[in-house]
C-alpha positions as CSV (number, residue, x, y, z in Angstrom):
1,X,9.3,1.3,10.4
2,X,10.6,-0.7,7.4
3,X,7.0,-0.9,6.0
4,X,6.6,2.9,6.1
5,X,10.0,3.3,4.6
6,X,9.5,1.0,1.6
7,X,6.1,2.4,0.9
8,X,7.5,6.0,0.9
9,X,10.3,5.0,-1.4
10,X,8.0,3.2,-3.7
11,X,5.5,6.0,-3.9
12,X,8.3,8.5,-4.7
13,X,9.4,6.2,-7.5
14,X,6.4,6.9,-9.7
15,X,5.8,10.4,-11.1
16,X,5.4,12.4,-14.3
17,X,3.6,15.2,-16.2
18,X,-0.2,15.0,-16.6
19,X,-1.1,13.7,-20.0
20,X,-2.7,16.1,-22.5
21,X,-4.1,13.2,-24.5
22,X,-7.9,12.9,-25.0
23,X,-9.0,9.4,-24.2
24,X,-12.3,7.6,-25.0
25,X,-13.7,4.4,-23.7
26,X,-12.3,1.4,-25.6
27,X,-14.7,-1.0,-27.4
28,X,-14.9,-4.7,-26.4
29,X,-12.8,-5.5,-29.5
30,X,-10.2,-2.9,-28.5
31,X,-10.0,-4.2,-24.9
32,X,-9.2,-7.6,-26.3
33,X,-6.5,-6.1,-28.5
34,X,-5.0,-4.2,-25.7
35,X,-4.8,-7.2,-23.4
36,X,-3.3,-9.3,-26.2
37,X,-0.6,-6.7,-26.9
38,X,0.3,-6.2,-23.2
39,X,0.4,-10.0,-22.6
40,X,2.6,-10.6,-25.7
41,X,5.0,-7.9,-24.5
42,X,5.2,-9.4,-21.0
43,X,5.9,-12.8,-22.5
44,X,8.6,-11.6,-25.0
45,X,10.4,-9.3,-22.6
46,X,13.1,-11.3,-20.8
47,X,15.1,-8.3,-19.7
48,X,14.8,-4.5,-19.8
49,X,16.9,-1.5,-19.0
50,X,15.9,2.1,-19.3
51,X,16.3,5.6,-17.8
52,X,13.4,6.9,-15.7
53,X,12.1,10.3,-14.9
54,X,9.9,10.9,-11.9
55,X,7.9,13.8,-10.7
56,X,6.1,13.7,-7.3
57,X,3.1,16.0,-7.0
58,X,1.9,16.7,-3.4
59,X,-1.7,17.7,-3.0
60,X,-0.9,20.5,-0.5
61,X,2.1,22.0,-2.5
62,X,2.5,23.6,-5.9
63,X,6.1,22.4,-6.3
64,X,7.0,19.2,-8.0
65,X,9.9,16.9,-6.9
66,X,11.9,15.6,-9.9
67,X,14.2,12.6,-9.7
68,X,16.1,10.6,-12.4
69,X,17.9,7.3,-12.5
70,X,18.3,3.9,-14.1
71,X,16.0,0.8,-14.0
72,X,16.9,-2.8,-14.6
73,X,14.4,-5.7,-15.0
74,X,15.0,-9.4,-15.4
75,X,12.2,-11.9,-15.8
76,X,10.4,-13.1,-13.7
77,X,10.9,-11.1,-10.6
78,X,14.1,-9.1,-10.5
79,X,14.2,-5.3,-10.4
80,X,16.8,-2.7,-9.6
81,X,15.6,0.9,-9.3
82,X,18.6,3.2,-9.0
83,X,18.3,6.9,-8.3
84,X,21.1,9.1,-9.6
85,X,19.7,12.6,-9.2
86,X,19.1,14.5,-7.0
87,X,20.2,11.9,-4.5
88,X,21.6,8.4,-4.5
89,X,19.4,5.5,-3.5
90,X,18.9,1.9,-4.7
91,X,15.8,-0.3,-4.5
92,X,16.3,-3.9,-5.4
93,X,13.7,-6.7,-5.5
94,X,15.1,-10.2,-6.1
95,X,12.4,-12.9,-5.7
96,X,11.2,-12.7,-2.1
97,X,14.0,-10.3,-1.0
98,X,14.0,-6.5,-1.0
99,X,17.1,-4.5,-0.5
100,X,17.1,-0.8,0.3
101,X,20.5,0.9,0.0
102,X,21.5,4.5,0.6
103,X,25.0,6.0,0.9
104,X,25.1,5.2,4.6
105,X,22.7,2.4,5.2
106,X,21.5,-0.9,3.8
107,X,18.4,-3.0,4.9
108,X,17.0,-6.3,3.7
109,X,13.3,-7.2,3.9
110,X,11.5,-10.5,3.2
111,X,8.4,-9.9,1.2
112,X,6.6,-12.7,3.0
113,X,6.6,-10.7,6.2
114,X,3.7,-8.5,4.9
115,X,0.7,-9.0,2.6
116,X,1.0,-5.3,1.8
117,X,4.6,-5.8,0.7
118,X,3.5,-8.7,-1.5
119,X,0.8,-6.6,-3.2
120,X,3.2,-3.7,-3.7
121,X,5.8,-6.1,-5.3
122,X,3.1,-7.2,-7.8
123,X,2.4,-3.6,-8.7
124,X,6.1,-2.9,-9.2
125,X,6.6,-5.9,-11.5
126,X,3.3,-5.3,-13.3
127,X,4.1,-1.6,-13.8
128,X,7.4,-2.5,-15.5
129,X,6.4,-5.5,-17.6
130,X,2.6,-5.6,-17.6
131,X,2.7,-9.1,-16.3
132,X,-0.1,-10.0,-13.9
133,X,-1.8,-6.6,-13.7
134,X,-4.1,-6.3,-16.7
135,X,-5.9,-9.6,-15.9
136,X,-5.6,-9.4,-12.2
137,X,-8.7,-10.0,-9.9
138,X,-7.1,-7.5,-7.5
139,X,-8.3,-4.6,-9.6
140,X,-11.4,-3.4,-11.5
141,X,-10.0,-2.3,-14.9
142,X,-11.2,0.3,-17.3
143,X,-9.7,0.5,-20.8
144,X,-9.2,3.8,-22.8
145,X,-7.6,4.7,-26.1
146,X,-6.3,7.9,-27.7
147,X,-4.5,8.7,-30.9
148,X,-1.1,7.9,-29.4
149,X,-1.5,5.3,-26.7
150,X,-3.8,3.2,-24.5
151,X,-4.6,3.9,-20.9
152,X,-5.6,1.2,-18.4
153,X,-7.3,2.6,-15.2
154,X,-6.9,0.2,-12.3
155,X,-9.1,0.6,-9.3
156,X,-7.8,-1.5,-6.3
157,X,-10.2,-4.1,-4.8
158,X,-7.9,-5.5,-2.0
159,X,-7.7,-3.6,1.3
160,X,-3.9,-3.7,1.3
161,X,-3.8,-1.6,-1.9
162,X,-7.0,0.4,-1.3
163,X,-5.4,1.8,1.9
164,X,-2.6,3.3,-0.3
165,X,-4.0,4.1,-3.7
166,X,-7.3,5.2,-5.1
167,X,-6.3,4.6,-8.7
168,X,-3.4,3.3,-10.8
169,X,-3.0,4.2,-14.5
170,X,-0.9,2.3,-17.0
171,X,0.0,4.0,-20.3
172,X,0.7,1.5,-23.0
173,X,2.5,1.9,-26.3
174,X,0.1,1.1,-29.2
175,X,2.9,-0.4,-31.3
176,X,4.5,-3.1,-29.1
177,X,2.3,-3.2,-26.0
178,X,5.0,-2.0,-23.6
179,X,4.2,0.2,-20.6
180,X,5.9,3.6,-21.0
181,X,4.3,5.5,-18.1
182,X,2.7,4.6,-14.7
183,X,0.6,7.0,-12.7
184,X,-0.5,6.3,-9.1
185,X,-2.9,8.4,-7.2
186,X,-2.8,8.0,-3.5
187,X,-5.6,8.2,-1.0
188,X,-4.2,11.5,0.2
189,X,-4.6,13.0,-3.3
190,X,-0.8,13.0,-3.9
191,X,0.1,11.9,-7.4
192,X,3.1,9.8,-8.5
193,X,4.1,9.0,-12.1
194,X,7.1,7.6,-13.8
195,X,8.2,7.7,-17.4
196,X,10.4,4.9,-18.9
197,X,12.9,6.4,-21.3
198,X,15.4,5.0,-23.8
199,X,14.2,1.4,-23.2
200,X,16.3,-1.5,-24.3
201,X,14.9,-5.0,-24.3
202,X,16.3,-8.5,-24.1
203,X,19.9,-7.6,-23.6
204,X,22.3,-9.7,-21.5
205,X,21.9,-8.7,-17.8
206,X,24.0,-10.3,-15.1
207,X,22.3,-11.5,-11.9
208,X,24.8,-9.6,-9.9
209,X,23.0,-6.4,-10.8
210,X,20.2,-7.5,-8.4
211,X,22.4,-8.6,-5.5
212,X,23.7,-5.4,-4.1
């Protein structure tokens, strides 16, 4: 039950408008440049706070579910994903512990209890910071570039992720190598994307933020 619950929450975290950008295949030199920028950003980013905007697109419905909230990240493995609208919900990952908290309920889960949880945690952390995804052997990666940003198309290789997602796209800022949008396409055809807005980096962030 907990596994289904956390997967559902995670999938609903990640949604946004389809990009109108025209992308072309990156050259070998550009691939190297993209990797270097993303890696440099992951190394330099100690903390990050931002607003997020999420849109969930279901394959069998024309409607889109829109959610908004706050995101907090602290290196190496602390995340607080807090929904503010249209409902209140908090997802916290602190090392090997995950906390799911709604208005009336709170659950704690150990990531070591499931390989699938462990893989999902890597995607969450990588989607926020870029760390461990662009050079991961868990994915086959295709690099693209446009006039405004880069796109990294990740095709899962491990069964724990292939059972959930057919594709994961990271959209990378050309200037500083930060990830400003993540798009996930599920096996069912549903699409989930999240945009990171008003990002602030390397500000003082108390560990208590990730404890409850």
